[in-house]
N, CA and C atoms of all chains as a GROMACS GRO file, in nm:
protein
  633
    1MET      N    1   6.868  10.540   9.840
    1MET     CA    2   6.816  10.404   9.832
    1MET      C    3   6.827  10.338   9.969
    2THR      N    4   6.712  10.297  10.025
    2THR     CA    5   6.717  10.231  10.154
    2THR      C    6   6.675  10.086  10.143
    3GLY      N    7   6.603  10.050  10.039
    3GLY     CA    8   6.557   9.912  10.026
    3GLY      C    9   6.598   9.854   9.893
    4THR      N   10   6.560   9.728   9.873
    4THR     CA   11   6.590   9.661   9.747
    4THR      C   12   6.463   9.592   9.698
    5PRO      N   13   6.444   9.580   9.567
    5PRO     CA   14   6.323   9.513   9.518
    5PRO      C   15   6.324   9.361   9.540
    6VAL      N   16   6.436   9.309   9.586
    6VAL     CA   17   6.444   9.164   9.612
    6VAL      C   18   6.403   9.137   9.757
    7GLY      N   19   6.284   9.081   9.773
    7GLY     CA   20   6.239   9.048   9.908
    7GLY      C   21   6.280   8.906   9.944
    8ASN      N   22   6.271   8.872  10.071
    8ASN     CA   23   6.308   8.735  10.110
    8ASN      C   24   6.236   8.691  10.236
    9ASP      N   25   6.235   8.561  10.256
    9ASP     CA   26   6.172   8.502  10.375
    9ASP      C   27   6.276   8.433  10.461
   10ILE      N   28   6.392   8.490  10.468
   10ILE     CA   29   6.503   8.426  10.542
   10ILE      C   30   6.465   8.405  10.688
   11ARG      N   31   6.406   8.508  10.747
   11ARG     CA   32   6.373   8.497  10.890
   11ARG      C   33   6.276   8.381  10.914
   12ARG      N   34   6.173   8.374  10.828
   12ARG     CA   35   6.073   8.267  10.844
   12ARG      C   36   6.139   8.130  10.829
   13TRP      N   37   6.225   8.116  10.728
   13TRP     CA   38   6.291   7.988  10.706
   13TRP      C   39   6.386   7.954  10.821
   14ARG      N   40   6.449   8.053  10.880
   14ARG     CA   41   6.538   8.023  10.994
   14ARG      C   42   6.458   7.962  11.108
   15PHE      N   43   6.339   8.018  11.131
   15PHE     CA   44   6.260   7.966  11.242
   15PHE      C   45   6.198   7.830  11.208
   16GLU      N   46   6.170   7.812  11.080
   16GLU     CA   47   6.117   7.681  11.040
   16GLU      C   48   6.225   7.572  11.042
   17ARG      N   49   6.348   7.612  11.047
   17ARG     CA   50   6.459   7.517  11.053
   17ARG      C   51   6.516   7.513  11.196
   18GLY      N   52   6.425   7.502  11.289
   18GLY     CA   53   6.465   7.485  11.430
   18GLY      C   54   6.532   7.607  11.489
   19GLU      N   55   6.477   7.724  11.457
   19GLU     CA   56   6.529   7.850  11.509
   19GLU      C   57   6.678   7.864  11.488
   20MET      N   58   6.717   7.838  11.364
   20MET     CA   59   6.858   7.854  11.324
   20MET      C   60   6.900   7.999  11.351
   21THR      N   61   7.015   8.016  11.413
   21THR     CA   62   7.059   8.153  11.443
   21THR      C   63   7.118   8.218  11.316
   22GLN      N   64   7.125   8.351  11.322
   22GLN     CA   65   7.184   8.425  11.209
   22GLN      C   66   7.329   8.384  11.189
   23GLN      N   67   7.399   8.359  11.300
   23GLN     CA   68   7.540   8.323  11.290
   23GLN      C   69   7.559   8.187  11.222
   24VAL      N   70   7.472   8.092  11.258
   24VAL     CA   71   7.481   7.958  11.196
   24VAL      C   72   7.457   7.968  11.046
   25LEU      N   73   7.356   8.046  11.009
   25LEU     CA   74   7.327   8.064  10.866
   25LEU      C   75   7.444   8.134  10.796
   26ALA      N   76   7.498   8.236  10.864
   26ALA     CA   77   7.611   8.310  10.806
   26ALA      C   78   7.730   8.216  10.782
   27ASP      N   79   7.758   8.132  10.881
   27ASP     CA   80   7.870   8.038  10.867
   27ASP      C   81   7.844   7.938  10.754
   28ALA      N   82   7.718   7.894  10.743
   28ALA     CA   83   7.684   7.796  10.638
   28ALA      C   84   7.700   7.856  10.499
   29CYS      N   85   7.685   7.988  10.491
   29CYS     CA   86   7.691   8.054  10.359
   29CYS      C   87   7.823   8.128  10.338
   30SER      N   88   7.913   8.120  10.433
   30SER     CA   89   8.043   8.188  10.426
   30SER      C   90   8.029   8.340  10.409
   31VAL      N   91   7.939   8.398  10.487
   31VAL     CA   92   7.927   8.545  10.490
   31VAL      C   93   7.927   8.590  10.636
   32THR      N   94   7.926   8.721  10.657
   32THR     CA   95   7.925   8.772  10.794
   32THR      C   96   7.780   8.778  10.845
   33ARG      N   97   7.768   8.782  10.977
   33ARG     CA   98   7.634   8.792  11.036
   33ARG      C   99   7.568   8.925  10.998
   34GLN      N  100   7.650   9.028  10.981
   34GLN     CA  101   7.597   9.160  10.942
   34GLN      C  102   7.527   9.152  10.806
   35THR      N  103   7.578   9.067  10.719
   35THR     CA  104   7.516   9.053  10.586
   35THR      C  105   7.380   8.986  10.599
   36ILE      N  106   7.369   8.886  10.687
   36ILE     CA  107   7.239   8.822  10.709
   36ILE      C  108   7.141   8.923  10.767
   37ILE      N  109   7.189   9.007  10.859
   37ILE     CA  110   7.103   9.110  10.919
   37ILE      C  111   7.053   9.206  10.811
   38ALA      N  112   7.146   9.251  10.724
   38ALA     CA  113   7.108   9.344  10.617
   38ALA      C  114   7.010   9.278  10.519
   39LEU      N  115   7.030   9.149  10.492
   39LEU     CA  116   6.940   9.076  10.402
   39LEU      C  117   6.799   9.067  10.461
   40GLU      N  118   6.793   9.028  10.588
   40GLU     CA  119   6.662   9.012  10.653
   40GLU      C  120   6.587   9.144  10.660
   41ALA      N  121   6.663   9.252  10.672
   41ALA     CA  122   6.600   9.385  10.680
   41ALA      C  123   6.563   9.438  10.541
   42GLY      N  124   6.599   9.362  10.437
   42GLY     CA  125   6.569   9.406  10.300
   42GLY      C  126   6.655   9.523  10.256
   43ARG      N  127   6.773   9.537  10.317
   43ARG     CA  128   6.861   9.649  10.282
   43ARG      C  129   6.971   9.610  10.185
   44TYR      N  130   6.978   9.483  10.154
   44TYR     CA  131   7.085   9.438  10.065
   44TYR      C  132   7.033   9.326   9.975
   45ALA      N  133   7.061   9.338   9.846
   45ALA     CA  134   7.023   9.232   9.750
   45ALA      C  135   7.144   9.143   9.729
   46PRO      N  136   7.130   9.012   9.757
   46PRO     CA  137   7.246   8.924   9.747
   46PRO      C  138   7.282   8.894   9.601
   47SER      N  139   7.404   8.848   9.582
   47SER     CA  140   7.443   8.799   9.449
   47SER      C  141   7.367   8.669   9.424
   48LEU      N  142   7.365   8.627   9.300
   48LEU     CA  143   7.296   8.502   9.267
   48LEU      C  144   7.359   8.385   9.343
   49GLU      N  145   7.491   8.388   9.353
   49GLU     CA  146   7.562   8.281   9.423
   49GLU      C  147   7.520   8.273   9.569
   50LEU      N  148   7.515   8.389   9.635
   50LEU     CA  149   7.476   8.389   9.777
   50LEU      C  150   7.331   8.346   9.793
   51ALA      N  151   7.246   8.389   9.701
   51ALA     CA  152   7.105   8.349   9.708
   51ALA      C  153   7.093   8.196   9.701
   52PHE      N  154   7.170   8.135   9.613
   52PHE     CA  155   7.168   7.988   9.603
   52PHE      C  156   7.223   7.924   9.731
   53ARG      N  157   7.328   7.983   9.784
   53ARG     CA  158   7.387   7.927   9.908
   53ARG      C  159   7.284   7.927  10.021
   54ILE      N  160   7.212   8.040  10.032
   54ILE     CA  161   7.113   8.052  10.140
   54ILE      C  162   7.000   7.951  10.120
   55ALA      N  163   6.952   7.943   9.996
   55ALA     CA  164   6.844   7.848   9.968
   55ALA      C  165   6.888   7.705   9.998
   56ARG      N  166   7.011   7.673   9.961
   56ARG     CA  167   7.063   7.538   9.986
   56ARG      C  168   7.080   7.511  10.135
   57ALA      N  169   7.115   7.616  10.210
   57ALA     CA  170   7.129   7.599  10.355
   57ALA      C  171   6.995   7.562  10.419
   58PHE      N  172   6.886   7.610  10.357
   58PHE     CA  173   6.752   7.575  10.408
   58PHE      C  174   6.698   7.447  10.343
   59GLY      N  175   6.767   7.401  10.239
   59GLY     CA  176   6.723   7.281  10.168
   59GLY      C  177   6.600   7.306  10.081
   60VAL      N  178   6.587   7.428  10.031
   60VAL     CA  179   6.472   7.460   9.945
   60VAL      C  180   6.521   7.528   9.817
   61GLY      N  181   6.429   7.558   9.729
   61GLY     CA  182   6.465   7.626   9.604
   61GLY      C  183   6.481   7.775   9.627
   62ILE      N  184   6.549   7.838   9.533
   62ILE     CA  185   6.580   7.981   9.549
   62ILE      C  186   6.454   8.067   9.554
   63GLU      N  187   6.351   8.027   9.478
   63GLU     CA  188   6.229   8.108   9.474
   63GLU      C  189   6.140   8.086   9.597
   64ASP      N  190   6.174   7.987   9.677
   64ASP     CA  191   6.102   7.971   9.803
   64ASP      C  192   6.152   8.073   9.906
   65VAL      N  193   6.272   8.120   9.884
   65VAL     CA  194   6.332   8.214   9.980
   65VAL      C  195   6.327   8.358   9.928
   66PHE      N  196   6.355   8.375   9.800
   66PHE     CA  197   6.362   8.511   9.743
   66PHE      C  198   6.249   8.536   9.644
   67HIS      N  199   6.201   8.658   9.641
   67HIS     CA  200   6.096   8.695   9.546
   67HIS      C  201   6.112   8.841   9.506
   68TRP      N  202   6.055   8.872   9.394
   68TRP     CA  203   6.061   9.010   9.343
   68TRP      C  204   5.943   9.087   9.403
   69ARG      N  205   5.975   9.200   9.465
   69ARG     CA  206   5.869   9.281   9.526
   69ARG      C  207   5.816   9.378   9.422
   70GLU      N  208   5.688   9.370   9.393
   70GLU     CA  209   5.630   9.464   9.297
   70GLU      C  210   5.624   9.603   9.358
   71ALA      N  211   5.650   9.705   9.273
   71ALA     CA  212   5.651   9.844   9.324
   71ALA      C  213   5.510   9.891   9.358
   72MET      N  214   7.666   9.507  11.615
   72MET     CA  215   7.811   9.518  11.609
   72MET      C  216   7.856   9.557  11.468
   73ARG      N  217   7.944   9.655  11.460
   73ARG     CA  218   7.989   9.700  11.328
   73ARG      C  219   8.095   9.604  11.274
   74SER      N  220   8.099   9.593  11.141
   74SER     CA  221   8.199   9.507  11.079
   74SER      C  222   8.335   9.575  11.088
   75PRO      N  223   8.444   9.495  11.087
   75PRO     CA  224   8.578   9.555  11.093
   75PRO      C  225   8.601   9.656  10.980
   76ASN      N  226   8.544   9.626  10.865
   76ASN     CA  227   8.558   9.715  10.750
   76ASN      C  228   8.498   9.853  10.779
   77GLU      N  229   8.382   9.853  10.843
   77GLU     CA  230   8.316   9.980  10.875
   77GLU      C  231   8.394  10.055  10.983
   78ARG      N  232   8.444   9.980  11.080
   78ARG     CA  233   8.524  10.044  11.186
   78ARG      C  234   8.649  10.107  11.127
   79TYR      N  235   8.711  10.035  11.032
   79TYR     CA  236   8.831  10.090  10.968
   79TYR      C  237   8.799  10.219  10.894
   80ALA      N  238   8.686  10.220  10.821
   80ALA     CA  239   8.647  10.339  10.744
   80ALA      C  240   8.624  10.458  10.838
   81ARG      N  241   8.563  10.433  10.953
   81ARG     CA  242   8.539  10.542  11.050
   81ARG      C  243   8.672  10.597  11.103
   82ASN      N  244   8.763  10.507  11.137
   82ASN     CA  245   8.894  10.552  11.186
   82ASN      C  246   8.969  10.630  11.078
   83ALA      N  247   8.959  10.579  10.953
   83ALA     CA  248   9.027  10.646  10.842
   83ALA      C  249   8.969  10.785  10.819
   84LEU      N  250   8.838  10.798  10.836
   84LEU     CA  251   8.775  10.930  10.822
   84LEU      C  252   8.837  11.029  10.921
   85ALA      N  253   8.851  10.984  11.045
   85ALA     CA  254   8.909  11.070  11.148
   85ALA      C  255   9.054  11.105  11.113
   86MET      N  256   9.129  11.002  11.067
   86MET     CA  257   9.270  11.025  11.034
   86MET      C  258   9.286  11.124  10.918
   87PHE      N  259   9.209  11.104  10.813
   87PHE     CA  260   9.222  11.191  10.696
   87PHE      C  261   9.166  11.331  10.723
   88THR      N  262   9.070  11.343  10.814
   88THR     CA  263   9.023  11.477  10.852
   88THR      C  264   9.138  11.552  10.919
   89GLY      N  265   9.204  11.485  11.013
   89GLY     CA  266   9.319  11.547  11.080
   89GLY      C  267   9.430  11.582  10.983
   90LEU      N  268   9.459  11.488  10.895
   90LEU     CA  269   9.564  11.510  10.795
   90LEU      C  270   9.528  11.625  10.701
   91GLY      N  271   9.400  11.632  10.666
   91GLY     CA  272   9.352  11.740  10.579
   91GLY      C  273   9.368  11.877  10.643
   92ILE      N  274   9.334  11.884  10.771
   92ILE     CA  275   9.348  12.011  10.844
   92ILE      C  276   9.496  12.051  10.851
   93TYR      N  277   9.581  11.951  10.884
   93TYR     CA  278   9.724  11.976  10.893
   93TYR      C  279   9.783  12.021  10.759
   94ALA      N  280   9.737  11.954  10.650
   94ALA     CA  281   9.788  11.988  10.516
   94ALA      C  282   9.740  12.128  10.474
   95THR      N  283   9.616  12.159  10.506
   95THR     CA  284   9.562  12.292  10.470
   95THR      C  285   9.643  12.400  10.541
   96TRP      N  286   9.667  12.376  10.668
   96TRP     CA  287   9.740  12.475  10.748
   96TRP      C  288   9.889  12.479  10.708
   97GLY      N  289   9.950  12.361  10.695
   97GLY     CA  290  10.095  12.356  10.675
   97GLY      C  291  10.142  12.373  10.532
   98LEU      N  292  10.053  12.347  10.435
   98LEU     CA  293  10.098  12.352  10.295
   98LEU      C  294  10.028  12.457  10.210
   99VAL      N  295   9.910  12.500  10.253
   99VAL     CA  296   9.833  12.592  10.168
   99VAL      C  297   9.821  12.731  10.231
  100LEU      N  298   9.791  12.736  10.359
  100LEU     CA  299   9.766  12.866  10.422
  100LEU      C  300   9.894  12.943  10.456
  101VAL      N  301   9.999  12.871  10.493
  101VAL     CA  302  10.123  12.942  10.527
  101VAL      C  303  10.189  12.997  10.400
  102GLU      N  304  10.261  13.107  10.418
  102GLU     CA  305  10.319  13.172  10.300
  102GLU      C  306  10.430  13.088  10.236
  103ARG      N  307  10.517  13.030  10.322
  103ARG     CA  308  10.626  12.948  10.268
  103ARG      C  309  10.621  12.808  10.333
  104PRO      N  310  10.553  12.716  10.266
  104PRO     CA  311  10.543  12.580  10.324
  104PRO      C  312  10.680  12.514  10.335
  105ARG      N  313  10.697  12.434  10.443
  105ARG     CA  314  10.825  12.365  10.462
  105ARG      C  315  10.826  12.235  10.384
  106ALA      N  316  10.942  12.203  10.332
  106ALA     CA  317  10.957  12.077  10.255
  106ALA      C  318  10.932  11.957  10.346
  107THR      N  319  10.970  11.969  10.473
  107THR     CA  320  10.953  11.855  10.565
  107THR      C  321  10.805  11.825  10.587
  108THR      N  322  10.724  11.930  10.594
  108THR     CA  323  10.579  11.910  10.610
  108THR      C  324  10.523  11.835  10.490
  109PHE      N  325  10.567  11.879  10.372
  109PHE     CA  326  10.521  11.814  10.249
  109PHE      C  327  10.562  11.666  10.248
  110ILE      N  328  10.687  11.641  10.281
  110ILE     CA  329  10.737  11.503  10.278
  110ILE      C  330  10.664  11.416  10.381
  111ALA      N  331  10.641  11.475  10.500
  111ALA     CA  332  10.573  11.399  10.606
  111ALA      C  333  10.432  11.360  10.562
  112ILE      N  334  10.359  11.455  10.504
  112ILE     CA  335  10.221  11.426  10.461
  112ILE      C  336  10.221  11.328  10.344
  113ALA      N  337  10.313  11.348  10.250
  113ALA     CA  338  10.322  11.256  10.136
  113ALA      C  339  10.356  11.114  10.183
  114ALA      N  340  10.441  11.105  10.286
  114ALA     CA  341  10.479  10.973  10.338
  114ALA      C  342  10.359  10.904  10.403
  115VAL      N  343  10.280  10.980  10.480
  115VAL     CA  344  10.161  10.922  10.544
  115VAL      C  345  10.064  10.872  10.437
  116LEU      N  346  10.048  10.953  10.331
  116LEU     CA  347   9.958  10.913  10.222
  116LEU      C  348  10.006  10.786  10.153
  117ALA      N  349  10.138  10.780  10.131
  117ALA     CA  350  10.194  10.661  10.065
  117ALA      C  351  10.178  10.537  10.154
  118LEU      N  352  10.198  10.557  10.285
  118LEU     CA  353  10.188  10.442  10.376
  118LEU      C  354  10.044  10.401  10.402
  119SER      N  355   9.950  10.491  10.378
  119SER     CA  356   9.810  10.462  10.410
  119SER      C  357   9.759  10.339  10.334
  120TRP      N  358   9.823  10.306  10.223
  120TRP     CA  359   9.786  10.183  10.151
  120TRP      C  360   9.809  10.061  10.239
  121GLY      N  361   9.911  10.069  10.322
  121GLY     CA  362   9.944   9.954  10.405
  121GLY      C  363   9.863   9.946  10.533
  122PHE      N  364   9.798  10.058  10.572
  122PHE     CA  365   9.722  10.059  10.698
  122PHE      C  366   9.611   9.954  10.697
  123ARG      N  367   9.541   9.945  10.583
  123ARG     CA  368   9.428   9.853  10.576
  123ARG      C  369   9.477   9.707  10.579
  124ARG      N  370   9.589   9.685  10.512
  124ARG     CA  371   9.645   9.549  10.511
  124ARG      C  372   9.683   9.507  10.653
  125ARG      N  373   9.740   9.603  10.728
  125ARG     CA  374   9.776   9.572  10.867
  125ARG      C  375   9.651   9.542  10.949
  126SER      N  376   9.546   9.621  10.926
  126SER     CA  377   9.420   9.598  10.997
  126SER      C  378   9.365   9.460  10.966
  127LEU      N  379   9.373   9.422  10.839
  127LEU     CA  380   9.325   9.288  10.800
  127LEU      C  381   9.399   9.179  10.877
  128ARG      N  382   9.530   9.197  10.891
  128ARG     CA  383   9.609   9.097  10.966
  128ARG      C  384   9.565   9.094  11.112
  129ASP      N  385   9.535   9.214  11.168
  129ASP     CA  386   9.487   9.220  11.307
  129ASP      C  387   9.355   9.147  11.324
  130TRP      N  388   9.264   9.167  11.229
  130TRP     CA  389   9.134   9.099  11.237
  130TRP      C  390   9.152   8.949  11.230
  131GLN      N  391   9.244   8.906  11.142
  131GLN     CA  392   9.268   8.761  11.128
  131GLN      C  393   9.322   8.704  11.258
  132ARG      N  394   9.412   8.781  11.320
  132ARG     CA  395   9.472   8.733  11.446
  132ARG      C  396   9.366   8.722  11.555
  133ARG      N  397   9.273   8.816  11.557
  133ARG     CA  398   9.167   8.813  11.659
  133ARG      C  399   9.050   8.725  11.617
  134SER      N  400   9.065   8.659  11.501
  134SER     CA  401   8.960   8.570  11.447
  134SER      C  402   8.827   8.642  11.431
  135GLU      N  403   8.832   8.768  11.395
  135GLU     CA  404   8.707   8.839  11.367
  135GLU      C  405   8.656   8.796  11.231
  136THR      N  406   8.528   8.816  11.210
  136THR     CA  407   8.469   8.777  11.082
  136THR      C  408   8.534   8.858  10.970
  137MET      N  409   8.568   8.787  10.866
  137MET     CA  410   8.634   8.855  10.755
  137MET      C  411   8.531   8.914  10.659
  138GLU      N  412   8.582   8.964  10.548
  138GLU     CA  413   8.495   9.030  10.452
  138GLU      C  414   8.416   8.929  10.368
  139ASP      N  415   8.302   8.975  10.321
  139ASP     CA  416   8.226   8.893  10.226
  139ASP      C  417   8.185   8.981  10.108
  140GLU      N  418   8.092   8.930  10.027
  140GLU     CA  419   8.057   9.002   9.903
  140GLU      C  420   7.997   9.140   9.930
  141ARG      N  421   7.924   9.152  10.042
  141ARG     CA  422   7.864   9.283  10.074
  141ARG      C  423   7.975   9.385  10.104
  142ASP      N  424   8.076   9.342  10.181
  142ASP     CA  425   8.188   9.432  10.210
  142ASP      C  426   8.260   9.472  10.082
  143HIS      N  427   8.275   9.377   9.991
  143HIS     CA  428   8.342   9.408   9.863
  143HIS      C  429   8.262   9.510   9.784
  144ALA      N  430   8.128   9.495   9.785
  144ALA     CA  431   8.043   9.589   9.712
  144ALA      C  432   8.053   9.729   9.774
  145VAL      N  433   8.056   9.734   9.907
  145VAL     CA  434   8.065   9.864   9.975
  145VAL      C  435   8.200   9.929   9.946
  146ARG      N  436   8.305   9.846   9.948
  146ARG     CA  437   8.438   9.900   9.919
  146ARG      C  438   8.448   9.950   9.775
  147ALA      N  439   8.384   9.880   9.684
  147ALA     CA  440   8.383   9.923   9.544
  147ALA      C  441   8.315  10.060   9.532
  148ALA      N  442   8.207  10.079   9.608
  148ALA     CA  443   8.139  10.210   9.607
  148ALA      C  444   8.232  10.318   9.662
  149GLY      N  445   8.310  10.281   9.765
  149GLY     CA  446   8.407  10.376   9.821
  149GLY      C  447   8.515  10.412   9.720
  150ASP      N  448   8.563  10.312   9.647
  150ASP     CA  449   8.664  10.338   9.542
  150ASP      C  450   8.608  10.430   9.434
  151HIS      N  451   8.482  10.409   9.403
  151HIS     CA  452   8.414  10.493   9.303
  151HIS      C  453   8.408  10.639   9.354
  152GLY      N  454   8.373  10.653   9.481
  152GLY     CA  455   8.368  10.788   9.541
  152GLY      C  456   8.504  10.854   9.538
  153PHE      N  457   8.608  10.775   9.567
  153PHE     CA  458   8.746  10.826   9.563
  153PHE      C  459   8.779  10.878   9.423
  154ARG      N  460   8.750  10.798   9.322
  154ARG     CA  461   8.784  10.837   9.183
  154ARG      C  462   8.709  10.963   9.141
  155ILE      N  463   8.582  10.971   9.177
  155ILE     CA  464   8.503  11.089   9.138
  155ILE      C  465   8.560  11.214   9.206
  156ALA      N  466   8.586  11.204   9.336
  156ALA     CA  467   8.638  11.320   9.410
  156ALA      C  468   8.775  11.362   9.356
  157MET      N  469   8.860  11.263   9.328
  157MET     CA  470   8.994  11.293   9.276
  157MET      C  471   8.985  11.363   9.141
  158SER      N  472   8.896  11.314   9.056
  158SER     CA  473   8.880  11.374   8.923
  158SER      C  474   8.830  11.517   8.935
  159PHE      N  475   8.727  11.537   9.017
  159PHE     CA  476   8.671  11.672   9.031
  159PHE      C  477   8.776  11.769   9.085
  160TRP      N  478   8.850  11.724   9.188
  160TRP     CA  479   8.951  11.810   9.248
  160TRP      C  480   9.059  11.847   9.146
  161THR      N  481   9.109  11.747   9.075
  161THR     CA  482   9.219  11.771   8.981
  161THR      C  483   9.175  11.858   8.863
  162VAL      N  484   9.061  11.826   8.806
  162VAL     CA  485   9.013  11.904   8.691
  162VAL      C  486   8.979  12.047   8.736
  163GLY      N  487   8.914  12.057   8.852
  163GLY     CA  488   8.879  12.189   8.905
  163GLY      C  489   9.003  12.273   8.932
  164LEU      N  490   9.104  12.209   8.990
  164LEU     CA  491   9.228  12.281   9.022
  164LEU      C  492   9.299  12.324   8.893
  165ALA      N  493   9.302  12.234   8.796
  165ALA     CA  494   9.365  12.269   8.667
  165ALA      C  495   9.295  12.388   8.603
  166PHE      N  496   9.165  12.387   8.610
  166PHE     CA  497   9.084  12.495   8.554
  166PHE      C  498   9.114  12.628   8.625
  167VAL      N  499   9.115  12.623   8.756
  167VAL     CA  500   9.139  12.745   8.836
  167VAL      C  501   9.281  12.797   8.812
  168VAL      N  502   9.379  12.704   8.806
  168VAL     CA  503   9.518  12.745   8.783
  168VAL      C  504   9.532  12.810   8.645
  169ALA      N  505   9.466  12.748   8.547
  169ALA     CA  506   9.474  12.801   8.411
  169ALA      C  507   9.419  12.943   8.401
  170LEU      N  508   9.317  12.971   8.481
  170LEU     CA  509   9.251  13.101   8.468
  170LEU      C  510   9.305  13.208   8.564
  171TRP      N  511   9.339  13.166   8.688
  171TRP     CA  512   9.370  13.268   8.789
  171TRP      C  513   9.505  13.255   8.858
  172SER      N  514   9.593  13.168   8.809
  172SER     CA  515   9.718  13.145   8.884
  172SER      C  516   9.803  13.272   8.896
  173SER      N  517   9.793  13.363   8.798
  173SER     CA  518   9.875  13.484   8.805
  173SER      C  519   9.827  13.580   8.913
  174GLN      N  520   9.698  13.574   8.945
  174GLN     CA  521   9.643  13.668   9.045
  174GLN      C  522   9.645  13.612   9.188
  175ALA      N  523   9.637  13.481   9.203
  175ALA     CA  524   9.630  13.423   9.337
  175ALA      C  525   9.760  13.351   9.372
  176PRO      N  526   9.834  13.400   9.472
  176PRO     CA  527   9.960  13.335   9.508
  176PRO      C  528   9.944  13.194   9.561
  177VAL      N  529   9.824  13.164   9.613
  177VAL     CA  530   9.800  13.029   9.667
  177VAL      C  531   9.800  12.922   9.556
  178LEU      N  532   9.786  12.968   9.431
  178LEU     CA  533   9.778  12.873   9.318
  178LEU      C  534   9.911  12.856   9.245
  179SER      N  535  10.020  12.896   9.308
  179SER     CA  536  10.147  12.884   9.237
  179SER      C  537  10.257  12.829   9.329
  180GLY      N  538  10.362  12.778   9.268
  180GLY     CA  539  10.481  12.733   9.342
  180GLY      C  540  10.455  12.622   9.440
  181GLU      N  541  10.518  12.636   9.557
  181GLU     CA  542  10.511  12.529   9.657
  181GLU      C  543  10.369  12.506   9.708
  182ARG      N  544  10.290  12.614   9.712
  182ARG     CA  545  10.154  12.598   9.764
  182ARG      C  546  10.065  12.520   9.668
  183LEU      N  547  10.097  12.527   9.541
  183LEU     CA  548  10.021  12.448   9.443
  183LEU      C  549  10.044  12.298   9.466
  184SER      N  550  10.170  12.264   9.497
  184SER     CA  551  10.198  12.122   9.523
  184SER      C  552  10.119  12.075   9.647
  185GLY      N  553  10.105  12.165   9.745
  185GLY     CA  554  10.026  12.134   9.864
  185GLY      C  555   9.880  12.113   9.828
  186LEU      N  556   9.829  12.194   9.738
  186LEU     CA  557   9.689  12.179   9.694
  186LEU      C  558   9.667  12.046   9.623
  187LEU      N  559   9.768  12.003   9.547
  187LEU     CA  560   9.758  11.874   9.479
  187LEU      C  561   9.752  11.759   9.580
  188LEU      N  562   9.838  11.771   9.681
  188LEU     CA  563   9.841  11.669   9.786
  188LEU      C  564   9.710  11.669   9.865
  189LEU      N  565   9.657  11.788   9.888
  189LEU     CA  566   9.530  11.802   9.959
  189LEU      C  567   9.419  11.730   9.882
  190GLY      N  568   9.429  11.731   9.750
  190GLY     CA  569   9.330  11.661   9.667
  190GLY      C  570   9.325  11.512   9.696
  191VAL      N  571   9.442  11.452   9.717
  191VAL     CA  572   9.446  11.309   9.749
  191VAL      C  573   9.379  11.283   9.884
  192ILE      N  574   9.404  11.375   9.979
  192ILE     CA  575   9.342  11.360  10.112
  192ILE      C  576   9.190  11.373  10.101
  193VAL      N  577   9.145  11.474  10.027
  193VAL     CA  578   9.000  11.495  10.010
  193VAL      C  579   8.936  11.374   9.942
  194ALA      N  580   9.003  11.319   9.841
  194ALA     CA  581   8.949  11.202   9.771
  194ALA      C  582   8.941  11.082   9.865
  195ASN      N  583   9.043  11.065   9.951
  195ASN     CA  584   9.038  10.957  10.050
  195ASN      C  585   8.921  10.977  10.146
  196LEU      N  586   8.904  11.102  10.190
  196LEU     CA  587   8.793  11.134  10.280
  196LEU      C  588   8.660  11.098  10.214
  197ALA      N  589   8.646  11.136  10.088
  197ALA     CA  590   8.521  11.108  10.015
  197ALA      C  591   8.497  10.957  10.006
  198GLY      N  592   8.602  10.882   9.972
  198GLY     CA  593   8.590  10.737   9.959
  198GLY      C  594   8.546  10.672  10.090
  199HIS      N  595   8.612  10.710  10.200
  199HIS     CA  596   8.577  10.650  10.329
  199HIS      C  597   8.439  10.695  10.376
  200ALA      N  598   8.401  10.819  10.343
  200ALA     CA  599   8.268  10.869  10.379
  200ALA      C  600   8.160  10.787  10.306
  201VAL      N  601   8.185  10.753  10.181
  201VAL     CA  602   8.089  10.671  10.105
  201VAL      C  603   8.076  10.534  10.171
  202VAL      N  604   8.189  10.476  10.213
  202VAL     CA  605   8.185  10.344  10.278
  202VAL      C  606   8.102  10.349  10.406
  203VAL      N  607   8.128  10.450  10.491
  203VAL     CA  608   8.054  10.463  10.617
  203VAL      C  609   7.905  10.483  10.588
  204TRP      N  610   7.877  10.568  10.490
  204TRP     CA  611   7.737  10.596  10.455
  204TRP      C  612   7.666  10.471  10.405
  205ARG      N  613   7.733  10.390  10.318
  205ARG     CA  614   7.669  10.271  10.264
  205ARG      C  615   7.641  10.167  10.375
  206TYR      N  616   7.734  10.154  10.470
  206TYR     CA  617   7.709  10.061  10.580
  206TYR      C  618   7.591  10.109  10.664
  207ARG      N  619   7.586  10.238  10.688
  207ARG     CA  620   7.477  10.294  10.768
  207ARG      C  621   7.342  10.272  10.698
  208GLN      N  622   7.345  10.286  10.566
  208GLN     CA  623   7.224  10.270  10.485
  208GLN      C  624   7.170  10.126  10.492
  209GLN      N  625   7.263  10.031  10.506
  209GLN     CA  626   7.223   9.891  10.503
  209GLN      C  627   7.185   9.837  10.641
  210ARG      N  628   7.203   9.924  10.741
  210ARG     CA  629   7.170   9.878  10.877
  210ARG      C  630   7.020   9.890  10.899
  211PRO      N  631   6.954   9.791  10.965
  211PRO     CA  632   6.810   9.800  10.986
  211PRO      C  633   6.772   9.914  11.082
   0.00000   0.00000   0.00000
């Protein structure tokens, strides 16, 4: 398994929020920068709690950031 | 940059590989294993529980990023690998001893205790290998 069916637009939202760095987002969500990297690369599916934290950090709803990738 | 958890797993892989070679040579291959070798290896295995805790304290002191949910998930996969390897080793060894212990001297007496200890080392190796593999898999 190299990918996850949960896709996301984290990178796009970071840039739309004034080029927020991965580290700033990681600190806002209480995770490591490596986790943000893995999420952006689609290599890790976050828990529901982390997904909400990330969406809240961008000030948007969870479905604006995460989506189900059809096979 | 690798996470402290991944660095620890890599170091542990190297340590348990060395310990495994030493245990194979000192407890299984030699005709009469020494009690001191057994005790030394058993002591390292017993203390290895504390190695990670010490590493955690070191990371805290250096203010490195601590663990998050992804690290916990990877560690859980490593624990799963440990349990599977330990079960296979123990059941396999029990099976082999039950069938062939009278014909193979390596399966009896002091050398059997070495084989049991070697199982713990192999299970640790498997667990840390799973951790390293999962981190590598998640890297872009």
